[in-house]
N, C-alpha and C positions, 0 to 999 in steps of 0.2 A: 433600580431597574431602568434600563434605557427605554426611550419612547417606543421603539419597534417592539420590544418585548412586552410592553404594557398594552399594545393594541392587538397583538396576536398571541396565540398560545400553541406551542408545538410539543410533540411527544415522540417517542421512539416506537416504531412498529417492531415487535419482537421477532416476527418471522423473517423480516427482510433487513432489520437493523437500520432502516431508513428513517430520516426525520420527516414527520408529517405535520402539516399545519391543520389544526382542528377547526372545523366549521362550527362555531359556537352559536347555538340557537338562542335567539332573544338576547344577544349580548348587549345591545344598546339599552334595552329595558332593564336588565340586571345592573348595568352601570349607573343608570339613573336611580334605581331603587336603593342600591347599596352605597352610593356616594351622596348625591344631593338630597334625596328624600330622607335617608336615615339621619343626616345631620340637621336638616332644616324642618322636618315634620316627623319627629320620632313617634308620635301617636299614630299617624297614618301608616308609618313603616311597620309598626307592631300589628296593626290591623291587617295589612297586606300579607304578613307572614303568619297569620293565625290559621287554625284548623278550618274555620268556616270559609275563609277566602281561598285556601288551598283546595278545598273540596269543590267550591264554585268554579274555580279555574279549570280543575280537572273535568268537571261536568261539561263546561262549555267546549273544551278541546276534544273530549272523547265520547260524550254521551248525549249531546244536545239533539233533541228530536228534530226531524226535518232536514238534517244535514244531508247533502247529496251523497249517494252511494259512491264509494271510492273506486277509482280505476286501479285495481289492486297492483298490477304489474308496475304502473307508473309510480304509485306510492312507495313500493319497495325500492325501486330504482332511485327515486329522489332521496330516500333515506340511506341509501347505500347498503341495503340488507339483501342477503341472498335468500330468496324465497324458496329455493330448492331444498334448503335445510329443514323446512317446516314439515310437521306431520300432516297438517291439513292441506288440501289442494288450494291453488291460487284463488279460485272462485269464492272460497270461504271468507277471505279477508276483505269484507265489505265496509268495515269501520276501523278507525284508528285504534280503538280499544282492542279489537281482535289482533291487530298487528302487534301492539305492545305486549299483550299477554300470550303471544304465540308459544307453542311447544315445538321443540326441534328434535330431530333424531340424534340426540347428543351421543348415544352409544356408537354412532357411526362418524359424525362430523366433529365430535369433541372427544376423541379417544383418550383413555387415561392410562398412565404408567402403572403397572401392577406391583411395582416395587413397594413393599410395606413401609419402607423408610422415607418415602416421599410424601410431603404435604402438598396439596394441590390448590389451585386458585378457586375461590368460591363463585366467581362470576366472570362473564365477558366484561372487561372493564379497563380503565386506565389506572395503573397501579403506581403508588408511591410507597417506598419502604422507609422505616424509621426505627429508632431505638430510644428507650428511656435511659440507657446506660451511658454515662459520660465517657466510658472507655471505648465506646463503639464509634466507628467511622460514620455510622448512620444516625448519630445522636441528634434528635429533634425533641425539644421540650416545649409542650403547651402551644404548639403552632396550629395544629389541626384539632386537637382536643386536649382537655385536661382529664387525666385518667380517672381520678376519683369522682369527678363530675360526670364523666361519660358513663361510668358503671353505676351511677346513682349515689346520691348522698347517703352516707352511712353503710354503703355496701361492704360486706365482709370479704369480698373477692379482691378489691383493689390492691391490698398489700402483696398478694401473690404475684402480681404482674409489675410491681414497682420499678424493676430494673430490666424488664423484658423487652422484646422486639415486637414490632407491629407492621401490618400492611393495610394501607388505605386504598380501597378499590372503588373508583368513581364510575358509576353507570350512567352513560349518556342516554337520551331518549330513544336513540336508534337501537340500543343494545337488547339482547335477549335478557329478560328480567326475572328468570328463575335463579334463585341462589342454591348452590350445591354445597355439600359438606366438604371442608378442606381436610378433615381428619375423621378417623373412626373412634368412637368412644361412647360413654354413657352420659346422659344429661344429668348434671349435678344440680342445675338450676335454670329456670327460664322465667324472665319477668320483663315488664314494660316500664319505661320511664317516659313521662309526658314531656312535651316541649313544643317548640315552634316548628315552622315548615320553611326553613331557609333554602334557597337555591343551592345546588352543588356546582354551579358554574365556578371556575377557578377564581374569577374576580371576587365572588362572594367570600370564598375561603380566605383570600388574601385580605379582604376588607375587615373581616370579623375574626379575631383570634379565637381558637378553640370552638369553631363553629359547630362541629358535629356533637359537641357536648350540650348544645342548646336545642337540638332538634328532638322530636319524638323518636323513640328507638326501642327495639326489642333486643334484649341481651340473653344469649344462651351460653352457659358455662358447660363445657364438655370435658369430662375426665377421661383422658386417653390412656392412663396408666391402669387399665383393666384388661381382662382377658379378651383378646381380639382387637384391642385398641391400638392406636398408632404409637403409643409409648413416648409422647412428647410433653407429658405433664398436663396441666390444665390449659385449655384454650378458650378464650372468650370470643364468640362470634357476635358482633354487634351489627344489627340491620337498622340503618338510619333512614328515616323518611326525608323527603325534600319537597319542594314546591310541586303541587298537583298530584302528589302521592296520596291516594285515599285510604290505603290499607296495606298492611303486610300480612298476607295470609299464609299461615303455617300449613304446609302440605307435603309432609315427608312420605316418600314412596321408595320402597326397596326394589321395585321392578318398573323401570321407566317411569311413567306418570300414573300407574294404576293404583287404585285403593289408597289415595292419600289420607294421611292421618295427622292429627295435631301433635306437635312436639311437646313432650311433658317430662317432668323429672323421672328418672329411672329408665327411660327409653334408650335402647342402644341404637346409635346412628352409624351408618356405614359410609365411609369416604366415597365421594363422587356422586352420591344419590341426591336427587332434588330435595331441598329442605323447605323452601318458602317461595312466595311470589310477591313482587311489588305490583301494586295496582293503582294507577299507572303514573307516569311522569319521569323524573330522574331521581337518583338515589345513590346511597353509598354503603358499602360493607366495610367494617373495620375488623380485622382479625388480630388478636393480641395473644402473645405467647409468654410463658414464664421464662426467666433468665436462663441462658445457657442450655436450652433444649433443642434449638433449631439453628440452621445456617441457611440464609436465603441463597437462591441460585446465583452463581457468580455473574451471569449475564445481566440479571436484573439489578444487581448492585452496581455494576459498571455503568449501565444505562442511567441509573439515578444520579450519577456524578459526571455525566458526559457534558463536555463543554461545547459551545457553538449551537446550542439549542435554545430558542427563545421561549422559555417556560415562565409563566406568570408566578410560579412558586419559587423561582430563583430570587434570592433576596431575603427569604425567610431564614436562611442559614448563611454561614460564611462562605459557601461555595455553591455550585450548581445544584438544583433540585428538580429532577426531570421524571416525568411519568413514562411508563412502558405500557403499550396496549397488549393485553394478555387475553387468552382464551380460558374459559371455565374448564376445570379439570386438568389444566396443564401444570407442570411442575412449578411450585412456588418456593419450596424449601426442602431441606433434608434433615432428618433427625441427626442431632449432633454426634451421637455415639453410634450412628448407623453405618459405619464403614468409611473407607477412604474415597469412595466414588463421588463424583460430582453430579448434581441433578442436571438433566438435559434441558435444553432451551425451549423445547416444545415446538421446534421448527418443523 
């Protein structure tokens, strides 16, 4: 990786196809933590990525009593967030926690394609695509996670996804932090795996191989081959905590955000509906598919291999590896036997 690519990080904006340089929050701190401190003081590094420290950092940033009331409009503008999408009026957002946990009129500002063959994005995020299959152009092995470790030691589900495809969705602190369902289907399993609280900054992901397998996470296995399901086999939706994330609250709602309920085995989940909420910080969703059941949207595949973009992830493979900024509920993939049409770009 050249010097310029190591100091900045760029991605593709899906709506405009333009290259954007990301403003990385706390980048110098992350560089110190994952380079010098991890190598020279491993015990301190482990302490700083512990649950207790993550909770303390989250409290100081989002809940510390006596912090001055936010100037809501300025806070939204500084973060690059469109406050007009929010359900609550601007005056409601007096704290950073309220901004982070905001609800939006997703049914208006994040419209969803009604095509039942389409798989949708689970979050507003920076997206990377990959595959466990050596025959795939997206082949990435054990760079962002080890499959069996990610799904938990001894998990009976890992063999089902061994040669499948995956999408890594990185949520930055400014993003809308509700997760939505990428598919429809019945919950076959849901469980939690304990772990650390590593940053989701690209530098951290490059510094520590298989980083998402090391963080605390909630795994939901969705069987879509049921009546009313998306018919793309089993889908693993993995919600991964990161630094300053205090909790992943399961809050499935079939009508906007009303009457949220916990996700449990046997529950039927509808594509596009809210599933859970990260509270708060930065975090990552990983969606894993069985082999030969989906095809990712062509524009996302092309973006992932686009040259001339200074991505910190380039160098993890033999060619470019570039993120695309996507919107929740926009097309991510199409069912492989779902016809000859191509999924739209979501522009």
